[in-house]
N, C-alpha and C positions, 0 to 999 in steps of 0.2 A: 425444298427439293421437289422436283416435278415427278409425277408418277410415271412408271414405264408405260409405253404405248405399244399397241399391236403393230407389227410391221406391215400388215396388209390393209387394215382399215383405220388405224390410228385411234382405236378406243383405248381408254385407260385400263391398265391391267392391275388386278389385285395381287396376283401371284405371277410374276413374269416367268416365262419358260425360256430354255436355252435357245430354241429356234426363233423366238421373238413373235410367235403367233399367239393370238388369244384362243380360247376354247371354241368359239363359234367358227373362226376362220380355219382352225385346225380340222374341225369336223367337215368343213366344205372341201378341204384339199385332200383328205384321206380317201383312199380308194374303197369302193364298196366290195366286200368279200362275198363271193357267190358260193353257196353251199352246193357241192356236187351231189347228184342223185346217185344213190348206191346202185351198183350193178345188180341185175336180177330183178329189178323193180318192173312189174308189168306196165305197159303203156296205158292200161285202162285206169281211169280215175274213178273211185267209187262214187256213186251218186250221179254220174254223168253217162247216160246211155243214149245212143243214137236211135232215132225212130226209123223203122223200116219204111222205105219209100216204095210206093206202088206206081205203076205207069199212069194211072189217072187218080189223082187225089180228089176225093169228093169235097166240095165246098158248098156254101149256101147258094151260089150262083148256078151250080150244076144240078141241084136237086129239083 
């Protein structure tokens, strides 16, 4: 008896599923779930601060 094969890539399957896909192909075809950001979360991310910009930034060339 020949083993069941994946419908998408034709790999042999140990445990055939009803949809005919193997575990690797099933992971590829499933949609990625996005986790929504809860409301009321501030836009500021801790640890990331913007540096204040001044009109003339001193550098080694301007010193």
